[in-house]
CHARMM-style PDB file with segment names, atoms N, HN, CA, C and O in Angstrom:
ATOM      1  N   UNK     1       0.562  -0.928   0.236  1.00  0.00      PROA
ATOM      2  CA  UNK     1      -0.111   0.137  -0.166  1.00  0.00      PROA
ATOM      3  C   UNK     1       0.261   1.065   0.099  1.00  0.00      PROA
ATOM      4  O   UNK     1       1.122   0.913   0.967  1.00  0.00      PROA
ATOM      5  N   UNK     2       0.078   2.359  -0.225  1.00  0.00      PROA
ATOM      6  HN  UNK     2      -0.620   2.482  -0.929  1.00  0.00      PROA
ATOM      7  CA  UNK     2       0.721   3.666  -0.875  1.00  0.00      PROA
ATOM      8  C   UNK     2       1.152   4.323   0.718  1.00  0.00      PROA
ATOM      9  O   UNK     2       0.303   4.203   1.602  1.00  0.00      PROA
ATOM     10  N   UNK     3       2.222   4.879   0.989  1.00  0.00      PROA
ATOM     11  HN  UNK     3       2.912   4.977   0.271  1.00  0.00      PROA
ATOM     12  CA  UNK     3       2.295   5.176   2.193  1.00  0.00      PROA
ATOM     13  C   UNK     3       0.756   6.394   2.860  1.00  0.00      PROA
ATOM     14  O   UNK     3       1.138   7.534   3.121  1.00  0.00      PROA
ATOM     15  N   UNK     4       0.175   6.290   2.946  1.00  0.00      PROA
ATOM     16  HN  UNK     4      -0.136   5.363   2.734  1.00  0.00      PROA
ATOM     17  CA  UNK     4      -0.672   6.811   3.902  1.00  0.00      PROA
ATOM     18  C   UNK     4      -0.489   8.285   5.159  1.00  0.00      PROA
ATOM     19  O   UNK     4      -1.403   8.802   5.801  1.00  0.00      PROA
ATOM     20  N   UNK     5       1.238   8.718   5.183  1.00  0.00      PROA
ATOM     21  HN  UNK     5       1.981   8.298   4.661  1.00  0.00      PROA
ATOM     22  CA  UNK     5       1.492   9.821   5.476  1.00  0.00      PROA
ATOM     23  C   UNK     5       1.203  10.772   4.494  1.00  0.00      PROA
ATOM     24  O   UNK     5       1.091  11.891   4.994  1.00  0.00      PROA
ATOM     25  N   UNK     6       1.005  10.743   3.024  1.00  0.00      PROA
ATOM     26  HN  UNK     6       1.095   9.834   2.617  1.00  0.00      PROA
ATOM     27  CA  UNK     6       0.891  11.642   1.936  1.00  0.00      PROA
ATOM     28  C   UNK     6      -0.592  11.818   2.527  1.00  0.00      PROA
ATOM     29  O   UNK     6      -0.605  13.042   2.663  1.00  0.00      PROA
ATOM     30  N   UNK     7      -1.847  11.375   2.963  1.00  0.00      PROA
ATOM     31  HN  UNK     7      -1.837  10.381   2.852  1.00  0.00      PROA
ATOM     32  CA  UNK     7      -3.150  11.758   2.981  1.00  0.00      PROA
ATOM     33  C   UNK     7      -3.125  13.488   3.590  1.00  0.00      PROA
ATOM     34  O   UNK     7      -3.080  13.453   4.819  1.00  0.00      PROA
ATOM     35  N   UNK     8      -3.138  14.612   3.178  1.00  0.00      PROA
ATOM     36  HN  UNK     8      -3.174  14.640   2.179  1.00  0.00      PROA
ATOM     37  CA  UNK     8      -3.356  15.956   3.201  1.00  0.00      PROA
ATOM     38  C   UNK     8      -2.454  16.843   2.468  1.00  0.00      PROA
ATOM     39  O   UNK     8      -2.507  18.071   2.390  1.00  0.00      PROA
ATOM     40  N   UNK     9      -1.455  15.876   1.842  1.00  0.00      PROA
ATOM     41  HN  UNK     9      -1.412  14.879   1.905  1.00  0.00      PROA
ATOM     42  CA  UNK     9      -0.315  15.977   0.823  1.00  0.00      PROA
ATOM     43  C   UNK     9      -0.979  17.316  -0.083  1.00  0.00      PROA
ATOM     44  O   UNK     9      -2.192  17.186  -0.247  1.00  0.00      PROA
ATOM     45  N   UNK    10      -0.462  18.415  -0.618  1.00  0.00      PROA
ATOM     46  HN  UNK    10       0.523  18.521  -0.485  1.00  0.00      PROA
ATOM     47  CA  UNK    10      -0.631  19.049  -1.675  1.00  0.00      PROA
ATOM     48  C   UNK    10      -0.086  19.346  -2.677  1.00  0.00      PROA
ATOM     49  O   UNK    10       0.762  20.158  -2.306  1.00  0.00      PROA
ATOM     50  N   UNK    11       0.047  19.166  -4.307  1.00  0.00      PROA
ATOM     51  HN  UNK    11      -0.642  18.507  -4.608  1.00  0.00      PROA
ATOM     52  CA  UNK    11       0.354  19.748  -5.171  1.00  0.00      PROA
ATOM     53  C   UNK    11      -0.589  20.488  -6.079  1.00  0.00      PROA
ATOM     54  O   UNK    11      -1.790  20.222  -6.127  1.00  0.00      PROA
ATOM     55  N   UNK    12       0.027  21.485  -6.843  1.00  0.00      PROA
ATOM     56  HN  UNK    12       1.002  21.701  -6.803  1.00  0.00      PROA
ATOM     57  CA  UNK    12      -0.663  21.908  -8.477  1.00  0.00      PROA
ATOM     58  C   UNK    12      -0.741  20.867  -9.526  1.00  0.00      PROA
ATOM     59  O   UNK    12       0.150  20.279 -10.138  1.00  0.00      PROA
ATOM     60  N   UNK    13      -2.488  20.760  -9.598  1.00  0.00      PROA
ATOM     61  HN  UNK    13      -3.212  21.237  -9.101  1.00  0.00      PROA
ATOM     62  CA  UNK    13      -2.574  19.845 -10.849  1.00  0.00      PROA
ATOM     63  C   UNK    13      -2.088  20.916 -12.377  1.00  0.00      PROA
ATOM     64  O   UNK    13      -2.385  22.080 -12.646  1.00  0.00      PROA
ATOM     65  N   UNK    14      -1.247  19.901 -13.126  1.00  0.00      PROA
ATOM     66  HN  UNK    14      -1.006  18.955 -12.908  1.00  0.00      PROA
ATOM     67  CA  UNK    14      -0.633  20.722 -14.142  1.00  0.00      PROA
ATOM     68  C   UNK    14      -1.303  19.837 -14.962  1.00  0.00      PROA
ATOM     69  O   UNK    14      -1.934  20.726 -15.535  1.00  0.00      PROA
ATOM     70  N   UNK    15      -1.631  18.994 -15.410  1.00  0.00      PROA
ATOM     71  HN  UNK    15      -1.119  18.272 -14.945  1.00  0.00      PROA
ATOM     72  CA  UNK    15      -2.541  18.658 -16.426  1.00  0.00      PROA
ATOM     73  C   UNK    15      -4.162  18.653 -16.738  1.00  0.00      PROA
ATOM     74  O   UNK    15      -4.790  18.784 -15.687  1.00  0.00      PROA
ATOM     75  N   UNK    16      -4.866  18.555 -17.708  1.00  0.00      PROA
ATOM     76  HN  UNK    16      -4.356  18.449 -18.562  1.00  0.00      PROA
ATOM     77  CA  UNK    16      -6.013  18.641 -18.115  1.00  0.00      PROA
ATOM     78  C   UNK    16      -6.880  17.258 -17.693  1.00  0.00      PROA
ATOM     79  O   UNK    16      -8.037  16.986 -17.372  1.00  0.00      PROA
ATOM     80  N   UNK    17      -5.852  16.691 -17.856  1.00  0.00      PROA
ATOM     81  HN  UNK    17      -4.912  16.912 -18.117  1.00  0.00      PROA
ATOM     82  CA  UNK    17      -6.769  14.624 -17.334  1.00  0.00      PROA
ATOM     83  C   UNK    17      -6.966  15.172 -16.161  1.00  0.00      PROA
ATOM     84  O   UNK    17      -6.589  16.249 -15.699  1.00  0.00      PROA
ATOM     85  N   UNK    18      -7.831  14.002 -15.569  1.00  0.00      PROA
ATOM     86  HN  UNK    18      -8.137  13.127 -15.945  1.00  0.00      PROA
ATOM     87  CA  UNK    18      -8.282  13.709 -14.513  1.00  0.00      PROA
ATOM     88  C   UNK    18      -7.884  12.667 -13.854  1.00  0.00      PROA
ATOM     89  O   UNK    18      -8.567  11.892 -13.185  1.00  0.00      PROA
ATOM     90  N   UNK    19      -6.019  12.654 -14.184  1.00  0.00      PROA
ATOM     91  HN  UNK    19      -5.464  13.284 -14.727  1.00  0.00      PROA
ATOM     92  CA  UNK    19      -5.160  11.253 -13.829  1.00  0.00      PROA
ATOM     93  C   UNK    19      -3.917  11.817 -13.976  1.00  0.00      PROA
ATOM     94  O   UNK    19      -4.005  12.711 -14.817  1.00  0.00      PROA
ATOM     95  N   UNK    20      -2.808  11.712 -13.551  1.00  0.00      PROA
ATOM     96  HN  UNK    20      -2.737  10.986 -12.867  1.00  0.00      PROA
ATOM     97  CA  UNK    20      -1.700  12.373 -14.047  1.00  0.00      PROA
ATOM     98  C   UNK    20      -0.365  11.761 -13.191  1.00  0.00      PROA
ATOM     99  O   UNK    20      -0.585  10.656 -12.695  1.00  0.00      PROA
ATOM    100  N   UNK    21       0.906  12.291 -12.962  1.00  0.00      PROA
ATOM    101  HN  UNK    21       1.084  13.189 -13.365  1.00  0.00      PROA
ATOM    102  CA  UNK    21       1.885  11.702 -11.942  1.00  0.00      PROA
ATOM    103  C   UNK    21       2.335  12.688 -11.368  1.00  0.00      PROA
ATOM    104  O   UNK    21       2.445  13.701 -12.058  1.00  0.00      PROA
ATOM    105  N   UNK    22       2.809  12.764  -9.729  1.00  0.00      PROA
ATOM    106  HN  UNK    22       2.720  11.941  -9.168  1.00  0.00      PROA
ATOM    107  CA  UNK    22       3.609  13.805  -9.490  1.00  0.00      PROA
ATOM    108  C   UNK    22       4.580  13.075  -8.600  1.00  0.00      PROA
ATOM    109  O   UNK    22       4.723  11.900  -8.260  1.00  0.00      PROA
ATOM    110  N   UNK    23       5.246  14.309  -8.330  1.00  0.00      PROA
ATOM    111  HN  UNK    23       5.131  15.263  -8.607  1.00  0.00      PROA
ATOM    112  CA  UNK    23       6.593  13.748  -7.594  1.00  0.00      PROA
ATOM    113  C   UNK    23       6.146  14.236  -6.075  1.00  0.00      PROA
ATOM    114  O   UNK    23       5.495  15.268  -5.912  1.00  0.00      PROA
ATOM    115  N   UNK    24       6.615  13.281  -4.846  1.00  0.00      PROA
ATOM    116  HN  UNK    24       7.144  12.443  -4.978  1.00  0.00      PROA
ATOM    117  CA  UNK    24       5.797  14.153  -3.374  1.00  0.00      PROA
ATOM    118  C   UNK    24       7.558  13.254  -2.993  1.00  0.00      PROA
ATOM    119  O   UNK    24       7.804  12.052  -3.094  1.00  0.00      PROA
ATOM    120  N   UNK    25       8.679  14.604  -2.478  1.00  0.00      PROA
ATOM    121  HN  UNK    25       8.479  15.580  -2.396  1.00  0.00      PROA
ATOM    122  CA  UNK    25       9.255  13.363  -1.763  1.00  0.00      PROA
ATOM    123  C   UNK    25      10.142  12.854  -2.112  1.00  0.00      PROA
ATOM    124  O   UNK    25      10.733  12.100  -1.339  1.00  0.00      PROA
ATOM    125  N   UNK    26      10.558  13.037  -3.300  1.00  0.00      PROA
ATOM    126  HN  UNK    26      10.078  13.649  -3.928  1.00  0.00      PROA
ATOM    127  CA  UNK    26      11.681  12.204  -4.380  1.00  0.00      PROA
ATOM    128  C   UNK    26      10.927  10.875  -5.022  1.00  0.00      PROA
ATOM    129  O   UNK    26      11.605   9.918  -5.396  1.00  0.00      PROA
ATOM    130  N   UNK    27      10.004  10.875  -5.088  1.00  0.00      PROA
ATOM    131  HN  UNK    27       9.453  11.652  -4.783  1.00  0.00      PROA
ATOM    132  CA  UNK    27       9.403   9.290  -5.317  1.00  0.00      PROA
ATOM    133  C   UNK    27       8.053   9.940  -5.910  1.00  0.00      PROA
ATOM    134  O   UNK    27       7.188  10.602  -5.335  1.00  0.00      PROA
ATOM    135  N   UNK    28       8.191   9.435  -7.565  1.00  0.00      PROA
ATOM    136  HN  UNK    28       8.894   8.898  -8.032  1.00  0.00      PROA
ATOM    137  CA  UNK    28       6.621  10.054  -8.474  1.00  0.00      PROA
ATOM    138  C   UNK    28       5.792   8.723  -7.977  1.00  0.00      PROA
ATOM    139  O   UNK    28       6.224   7.670  -7.508  1.00  0.00      PROA
ATOM    140  N   UNK    29       4.425   9.155  -8.253  1.00  0.00      PROA
ATOM    141  HN  UNK    29       4.074  10.010  -8.634  1.00  0.00      PROA
ATOM    142  CA  UNK    29       3.101   8.545  -7.416  1.00  0.00      PROA
ATOM    143  C   UNK    29       2.268   8.709  -8.606  1.00  0.00      PROA
ATOM    144  O   UNK    29       2.733   9.690  -9.186  1.00  0.00      PROA
ATOM    145  N   UNK    30       1.061   8.154  -9.407  1.00  0.00      PROA
ATOM    146  HN  UNK    30       0.683   7.357  -8.936  1.00  0.00      PROA
ATOM    147  CA  UNK    30       0.211   8.076  -9.889  1.00  0.00      PROA
ATOM    148  C   UNK    30      -1.240   8.320  -9.148  1.00  0.00      PROA
ATOM    149  O   UNK    30      -1.547   7.527  -8.258  1.00  0.00      PROA
ATOM    150  N   UNK    31      -2.011   9.231  -9.434  1.00  0.00      PROA
ATOM    151  HN  UNK    31      -1.762   9.875 -10.157  1.00  0.00      PROA
ATOM    152  CA  UNK    31      -2.642  10.271  -8.676  1.00  0.00      PROA
ATOM    153  C   UNK    31      -4.189  10.242  -9.771  1.00  0.00      PROA
ATOM    154  O   UNK    31      -4.014   9.997 -10.965  1.00  0.00      PROA
ATOM    155  N   UNK    32      -5.411  10.465  -9.330  1.00  0.00      PROA
ATOM    156  HN  UNK    32      -5.553  10.664  -8.360  1.00  0.00      PROA
ATOM    157  CA  UNK    32      -6.356   9.793  -9.791  1.00  0.00      PROA
ATOM    158  C   UNK    32      -7.901  11.546  -9.239  1.00  0.00      PROA
ATOM    159  O   UNK    32      -8.683  11.503  -8.289  1.00  0.00      PROA
ATOM    160  N   UNK    33      -7.783  12.477 -10.046  1.00  0.00      PROA
ATOM    161  HN  UNK    33      -7.147  12.512 -10.818  1.00  0.00      PROA
ATOM    162  CA  UNK    33      -8.420  13.168  -9.295  1.00  0.00      PROA
ATOM    163  C   UNK    33     -10.308  13.580  -9.176  1.00  0.00      PROA
ATOM    164  O   UNK    33     -11.172  13.714 -10.043  1.00  0.00      PROA
ATOM    165  N   UNK    34     -10.332  13.673  -7.687  1.00  0.00      PROA
ATOM    166  HN  UNK    34      -9.631  13.564  -6.982  1.00  0.00      PROA
ATOM    167  CA  UNK    34     -12.307  13.284  -7.312  1.00  0.00      PROA
ATOM    168  C   UNK    34     -12.794  14.175  -7.740  1.00  0.00      PROA
ATOM    169  O   UNK    34     -12.394  15.219  -7.226  1.00  0.00      PROA
ATOM    170  N   UNK    35     -13.809  14.334  -8.787  1.00  0.00      PROA
ATOM    171  HN  UNK    35     -14.134  13.485  -9.205  1.00  0.00      PROA
ATOM    172  CA  UNK    35     -14.440  15.772  -8.908  1.00  0.00      PROA
ATOM    173  C   UNK    35     -13.529  16.764  -9.834  1.00  0.00      PROA
ATOM    174  O   UNK    35     -12.443  16.612 -10.394  1.00  0.00      PROA
ATOM    175  N   UNK    36     -14.351  17.724  -9.756  1.00  0.00      PROA
ATOM    176  HN  UNK    36     -15.233  17.848  -9.301  1.00  0.00      PROA
ATOM    177  CA  UNK    36     -13.842  18.978 -10.815  1.00  0.00      PROA
ATOM    178  C   UNK    36     -12.713  19.396 -10.773  1.00  0.00      PROA
ATOM    179  O   UNK    36     -12.675  20.153  -9.803  1.00  0.00      PROA
ATOM    180  N   UNK    37     -11.735  19.357 -11.260  1.00  0.00      PROA
ATOM    181  HN  UNK    37     -11.767  18.741 -12.048  1.00  0.00      PROA
ATOM    182  CA  UNK    37     -10.288  20.469 -11.061  1.00  0.00      PROA
ATOM    183  C   UNK    37     -10.040  20.524 -12.641  1.00  0.00      PROA
ATOM    184  O   UNK    37     -10.002  19.805 -13.640  1.00  0.00      PROA
ATOM    185  N   UNK    38      -9.812  22.650 -11.956  1.00  0.00      PROA
ATOM    186  HN  UNK    38      -9.843  23.234 -11.145  1.00  0.00      PROA
ATOM    187  CA  UNK    38      -9.481  22.707 -13.398  1.00  0.00      PROA
ATOM    188  C   UNK    38      -7.276  23.393 -13.547  1.00  0.00      PROA
ATOM    189  O   UNK    38      -6.881  23.993 -12.548  1.00  0.00      PROA
ATOM    190  N   UNK    39      -6.536  23.260 -14.378  1.00  0.00      PROA
ATOM    191  HN  UNK    39      -6.857  22.772 -15.190  1.00  0.00      PROA
ATOM    192  CA  UNK    39      -5.654  23.640 -14.407  1.00  0.00      PROA
ATOM    193  C   UNK    39      -4.916  24.743 -14.009  1.00  0.00      PROA
ATOM    194  O   UNK    39      -4.866  25.671 -14.816  1.00  0.00      PROA
ATOM    195  N   UNK    40      -4.042  24.919 -12.431  1.00  0.00      PROA
ATOM    196  HN  UNK    40      -4.083  24.165 -11.776  1.00  0.00      PROA
ATOM    197  CA  UNK    40      -3.447  25.272 -11.792  1.00  0.00      PROA
ATOM    198  C   UNK    40      -3.865  25.331 -10.701  1.00  0.00      PROA
ATOM    199  O   UNK    40      -3.394  26.017  -9.794  1.00  0.00      PROA
ATOM    200  N   UNK    41      -5.339  24.212 -10.615  1.00  0.00      PROA
ATOM    201  HN  UNK    41      -5.722  23.655 -11.352  1.00  0.00      PROA
ATOM    202  CA  UNK    41      -5.766  24.056  -8.857  1.00  0.00      PROA
ATOM    203  C   UNK    41      -5.261  23.667  -8.053  1.00  0.00      PROA
ATOM    204  O   UNK    41      -4.347  22.930  -8.423  1.00  0.00      PROA
ATOM    205  N   UNK    42      -5.365  23.771  -6.842  1.00  0.00      PROA
ATOM    206  HN  UNK    42      -6.108  24.369  -6.542  1.00  0.00      PROA
ATOM    207  CA  UNK    42      -4.381  22.854  -5.853  1.00  0.00      PROA
ATOM    208  C   UNK    42      -4.957  22.067  -5.549  1.00  0.00      PROA
ATOM    209  O   UNK    42      -6.137  22.246  -5.249  1.00  0.00      PROA
ATOM    210  N   UNK    43      -4.351  20.808  -5.492  1.00  0.00      PROA
ATOM    211  HN  UNK    43      -3.392  20.662  -5.736  1.00  0.00      PROA
ATOM    212  CA  UNK    43      -4.754  19.611  -5.176  1.00  0.00      PROA
ATOM    213  C   UNK    43      -5.066  19.056  -3.673  1.00  0.00      PROA
ATOM    214  O   UNK    43      -5.155  20.035  -2.933  1.00  0.00      PROA
ATOM    215  N   UNK    44      -5.245  17.953  -3.022  1.00  0.00      PROA
ATOM    216  HN  UNK    44      -5.173  17.158  -3.623  1.00  0.00      PROA
ATOM    217  CA  UNK    44      -4.904  17.792  -1.479  1.00  0.00      PROA
ATOM    218  C   UNK    44      -5.280  15.834  -1.701  1.00  0.00      PROA
ATOM    219  O   UNK    44      -6.284  15.214  -2.053  1.00  0.00      PROA
ATOM    220  N   UNK    45      -4.389  15.574  -1.433  1.00  0.00      PROA
ATOM    221  HN  UNK    45      -3.574  16.078  -1.147  1.00  0.00      PROA
ATOM    222  CA  UNK    45      -4.675  13.872  -1.429  1.00  0.00      PROA
ATOM    223  C   UNK    45      -5.727  13.483   0.234  1.00  0.00      PROA
ATOM    224  O   UNK    45      -5.586  13.976   1.353  1.00  0.00      PROA
ATOM    225  N   UNK    46      -6.659  12.504  -0.221  1.00  0.00      PROA
ATOM    226  HN  UNK    46      -6.774  12.103  -1.130  1.00  0.00      PROA
ATOM    227  CA  UNK    46      -7.366  12.759   0.366  1.00  0.00      PROA
ATOM    228  C   UNK    46      -7.527  11.378   0.770  1.00  0.00      PROA
ATOM    229  O   UNK    46      -8.124  11.185   1.829  1.00  0.00      PROA
ATOM    230  N   UNK    47      -7.114  10.419   0.137  1.00  0.00      PROA
ATOM    231  HN  UNK    47      -6.629  10.576  -0.723  1.00  0.00      PROA
ATOM    232  CA  UNK    47      -6.922   8.754   0.437  1.00  0.00      PROA
ATOM    233  C   UNK    47      -5.972   8.033  -0.532  1.00  0.00      PROA
ATOM    234  O   UNK    47      -5.713   8.403  -1.677  1.00  0.00      PROA
ATOM    235  N   UNK    48      -5.481   6.920   0.113  1.00  0.00      PROA
ATOM    236  HN  UNK    48      -5.692   6.619   1.043  1.00  0.00      PROA
ATOM    237  CA  UNK    48      -4.554   6.293  -0.740  1.00  0.00      PROA
ATOM    238  C   UNK    48      -4.853   5.185  -0.972  1.00  0.00      PROA
ATOM    239  O   UNK    48      -5.625   4.685  -0.155  1.00  0.00      PROA
ATOM    240  N   UNK    49      -4.541   4.576  -1.789  1.00  0.00      PROA
ATOM    241  HN  UNK    49      -3.914   4.982  -2.453  1.00  0.00      PROA
ATOM    242  CA  UNK    49      -5.187   3.087  -2.474  1.00  0.00      PROA
ATOM    243  C   UNK    49      -3.799   2.363  -2.882  1.00  0.00      PROA
ATOM    244  O   UNK    49      -2.825   3.096  -2.709  1.00  0.00      PROA
ATOM    245  N   UNK    50      -3.520   1.140  -3.364  1.00  0.00      PROA
ATOM    246  HN  UNK    50      -4.311   0.544  -3.505  1.00  0.00      PROA
ATOM    247  CA  UNK    50      -2.200   0.549  -3.754  1.00  0.00      PROA
ATOM    248  C   UNK    50      -2.111   1.025  -5.088  1.00  0.00      PROA
ATOM    249  O   UNK    50      -0.960   1.082  -5.522  1.00  0.00      PROA
ATOM    250  N   UNK    51      -2.969   1.362  -5.810  1.00  0.00      PROA
ATOM    251  HN  UNK    51      -3.903   1.316  -5.457  1.00  0.00      PROA
ATOM    252  CA  UNK    51      -2.788   1.784  -7.421  1.00  0.00      PROA
ATOM    253  C   UNK    51      -2.507   3.639  -7.843  1.00  0.00      PROA
ATOM    254  O   UNK    51      -1.957   4.154  -8.816  1.00  0.00      PROA
ATOM    255  N   UNK    52      -3.383   4.448  -6.211  1.00  0.00      PROA
ATOM    256  HN  UNK    52      -3.830   4.029  -5.421  1.00  0.00      PROA
ATOM    257  CA  UNK    52      -2.633   5.867  -7.006  1.00  0.00      PROA
ATOM    258  C   UNK    52      -3.253   6.419  -5.374  1.00  0.00      PROA
ATOM    259  O   UNK    52      -4.018   6.034  -4.490  1.00  0.00      PROA
ATOM    260  N   UNK    53      -2.448   7.437  -5.659  1.00  0.00      PROA
ATOM    261  HN  UNK    53      -1.827   7.750  -6.378  1.00  0.00      PROA
ATOM    262  CA  UNK    53      -3.381   9.013  -4.326  1.00  0.00      PROA
ATOM    263  C   UNK    53      -4.601   9.481  -5.478  1.00  0.00      PROA
ATOM    264  O   UNK    53      -4.444   9.837  -6.646  1.00  0.00      PROA
ATOM    265  N   UNK    54      -5.965   9.323  -4.618  1.00  0.00      PROA
ATOM    266  HN  UNK    54      -6.093   9.034  -3.669  1.00  0.00      PROA
ATOM    267  CA  UNK    54      -7.278   9.912  -4.598  1.00  0.00      PROA
ATOM    268  C   UNK    54      -6.951  11.318  -3.884  1.00  0.00      PROA
ATOM    269  O   UNK    54      -6.465  11.486  -2.766  1.00  0.00      PROA
ATOM    270  N   UNK    55      -7.383  12.365  -4.912  1.00  0.00      PROA
ATOM    271  HN  UNK    55      -7.778  12.228  -5.821  1.00  0.00      PROA
ATOM    272  CA  UNK    55      -7.052  14.090  -4.681  1.00  0.00      PROA
ATOM    273  C   UNK    55      -8.018  14.422  -5.326  1.00  0.00      PROA
ATOM    274  O   UNK    55      -8.511  13.792  -6.262  1.00  0.00      PROA
ATOM    275  N   UNK    56      -8.547  15.932  -4.671  1.00  0.00      PROA
ATOM    276  HN  UNK    56      -8.147  16.443  -3.911  1.00  0.00      PROA
ATOM    277  CA  UNK    56      -9.709  16.480  -4.623  1.00  0.00      PROA
ATOM    278  C   UNK    56      -9.049  18.179  -4.716  1.00  0.00      PROA
ATOM    279  O   UNK    56      -7.879  18.472  -4.469  1.00  0.00      PROA
ATOM    280  N   UNK    57      -9.811  18.858  -5.010  1.00  0.00      PROA
ATOM    281  HN  UNK    57     -10.761  18.620  -5.211  1.00  0.00      PROA
ATOM    282  CA  UNK    57      -9.420  20.597  -5.183  1.00  0.00      PROA
ATOM    283  C   UNK    57      -9.631  20.436  -3.707  1.00  0.00      PROA
ATOM    284  O   UNK    57     -10.456  19.820  -3.032  1.00  0.00      PROA
ATOM    285  N   UNK    58      -8.127  21.554  -3.316  1.00  0.00      PROA
ATOM    286  HN  UNK    58      -7.457  22.054  -3.865  1.00  0.00      PROA
ATOM    287  CA  UNK    58      -8.149  22.117  -1.619  1.00  0.00      PROA
ATOM    288  C   UNK    58      -9.171  23.303  -1.814  1.00  0.00      PROA
ATOM    289  O   UNK    58      -9.332  24.157  -2.686  1.00  0.00      PROA
ATOM    290  N   UNK    59      -9.870  22.944  -0.470  1.00  0.00      PROA
ATOM    291  HN  UNK    59      -9.739  22.250   0.239  1.00  0.00      PROA
ATOM    292  CA  UNK    59     -10.741  23.735  -0.191  1.00  0.00      PROA
ATOM    293  C   UNK    59     -10.208  24.904   1.232  1.00  0.00      PROA
ATOM    294  O   UNK    59      -9.919  24.311   2.271  1.00  0.00      PROA
ATOM    295  N   UNK    60     -10.174  25.347   1.240  1.00  0.00      PROA
ATOM    296  HN  UNK    60     -10.409  25.829   0.396  1.00  0.00      PROA
ATOM    297  CA  UNK    60      -9.690  26.454   2.060  1.00  0.00      PROA
ATOM    298  C   UNK    60     -10.364  27.127   3.658  1.00  0.00      PROA
ATOM    299  O   UNK    60      -9.998  27.846   4.587  1.00  0.00      PROA
ATOM    300  N   UNK    61     -12.000  26.056   3.057  1.00  0.00      PROA
ATOM    301  HN  UNK    61     -12.297  25.471   2.302  1.00  0.00      PROA
ATOM    302  CA  UNK    61     -12.679  26.365   4.641  1.00  0.00      PROA
ATOM    303  C   UNK    61     -12.091  25.484   5.831  1.00  0.00      PROA
ATOM    304  O   UNK    61     -11.241  24.594   5.862  1.00  0.00      PROA
ATOM    305  N   UNK    62     -12.825  26.044   6.722  1.00  0.00      PROA
ATOM    306  HN  UNK    62     -13.515  26.767   6.697  1.00  0.00      PROA
ATOM    307  CA  UNK    62     -11.887  25.190   8.103  1.00  0.00      PROA
ATOM    308  C   UNK    62     -13.309  24.208   8.098  1.00  0.00      PROA
ATOM    309  O   UNK    62     -14.373  24.792   7.892  1.00  0.00      PROA
ATOM    310  N   UNK    63     -13.323  22.949   8.289  1.00  0.00      PROA
ATOM    311  HN  UNK    63     -12.459  22.475   8.457  1.00  0.00      PROA
ATOM    312  CA  UNK    63     -14.120  22.072   8.995  1.00  0.00      PROA
ATOM    313  C   UNK    63     -14.096  21.652  10.328  1.00  0.00      PROA
ATOM    314  O   UNK    63     -12.923  21.375  10.578  1.00  0.00      PROA
ATOM    315  N   UNK    64     -14.924  21.431  11.485  1.00  0.00      PROA
ATOM    316  HN  UNK    64     -15.877  21.656  11.282  1.00  0.00      PROA
ATOM    317  CA  UNK    64     -15.096  21.647  12.517  1.00  0.00      PROA
ATOM    318  C   UNK    64     -15.770  20.020  12.994  1.00  0.00      PROA
ATOM    319  OT1 UNK    64     -16.119  19.813  14.156  1.00  0.00      PROA
TER     320      UNK     64
END
């Protein structure tokens, strides 16, 4: 399983596709975007699966 410590990590979406590859801490990971996202959006890793990181557009609102 991929490293669960990546949950909460953020990165910038550089592709118009809903999946791609991102480098985190010197390691390349496949990711899949959950929900709508545009090029240049800040994405947050919300889940980790054996095949990919699941990311969605970062929300600046606080959750309680």
